[in-house]
N, C-alpha and C positions, 0 to 999 in steps of 0.2 A: 394137662394134655402133653403127650410125649413128643409131638412133632412128627409122628409116623403118618402113614396114609390115613385118609379119613375112613371112618367106619362104613360098612356096606350100606347101612340105612341112609347115610348122608349121600353116598354115591347114587343111590336109587332116586333121590330127590333132585339130583343135578340135571341140568339141561343136557340132552343127548349130545355127545361129542365135546362137552365142556366139563370134564370131571372136576370136582373141587380139589384144591391143593391144600396140603397141610400148611398151617401158618398161625399167626396170632391175630386176635381181634382186640379192638379198643372200644370201650363204651362210647356211644354217641350221645348219651344223655348228659344233663348238667352234672357238674362235679358232686353236688350234694343231693342228688336225686334220691327218691324213695323207691325201695323195691329192687327188683332184678336189674342187672346191667343189660344192655341191648346193643346189638350191631346188626345192620342189614347185610345179608350175604348176597342176595340177588333179588332183582325185582321181577315181577310177573305182571307186565302191563296189561296183558289180555284179561286178567282177572282183577285189575286195579288193587293189587296187594303186593307184598314183598315177603320173602322168607327171611326171618330174623333169627339170630341165636340169642337166647335169653339165659343168663347165668347168675349164680352167686357162688359162695364158697362150697356149697353142697353139690353142685353139678350144673349141667347145661342142658338145654332142650331147644329144638327147632320149632318155630311157629310161623305159619302163614298168616299175616296180619294185614288188614286194610290200611291204606294211608290215612294219616291224620287229615290233611287237606285244609286245615285252618289257614285262611289268607293272612298275609302280613298286613301291616298298617296301610301300606300303599295299594294293597290289592293286586300286587304284581306277582308275588311268589306264594306258594303254599308250603306249609310245614312238611318237611321230608321225613318226619318220624311216623310211627304207627299210631292209629287211632287209639285214644285212651292212654297215651303215654303219660308218665308222671311229670310234673313240674314244667319247665320251660319248653317253648317251641324251639325248633332248630336254629332259628335266626337269633335267639338269645343265648345260645350255648357257645361258650368260648373254648376253643381247643387250645390248651396251654402251649402245646408244641408249635402250632401255627402262629400263635401270638408271639412266641419267642423268635421265630423265623422272621415275622413281620418287623419286629423291633430291630433285629440285626440288619435287615434290608433297609429299613428307614435310616439307620445310622450310616450305612455305606453309601446311600444315595439321598442325601438331604434334599428336601423339596419335592421328591418324587413319591407318589403314593405307593405303598406296598401292595402287592397283588395277593 
């Protein structure tokens, strides 16, 4: 992607008055997942789904997908990925960037839990 404005077909899918901005996406699935990468672009609570971008080295596509909704072990939170996602639920996915930030914060403030 060249960082230019989003294509017209993406703009048409956007919420009125909130056009999408060019940028970068990071995969929300586990590091060693099977299949296409995926990132949620925006949710559509009215239809109990979200618009995701799915991609691999050959290209990307947008897809409106229902939520996974699998409850965690405590029954307090539901998985925030799409139904039928490969591999781990979102609570088992570790974002290496956030883990590194947590480690730095833990070192700077010993005894305080990292947020």
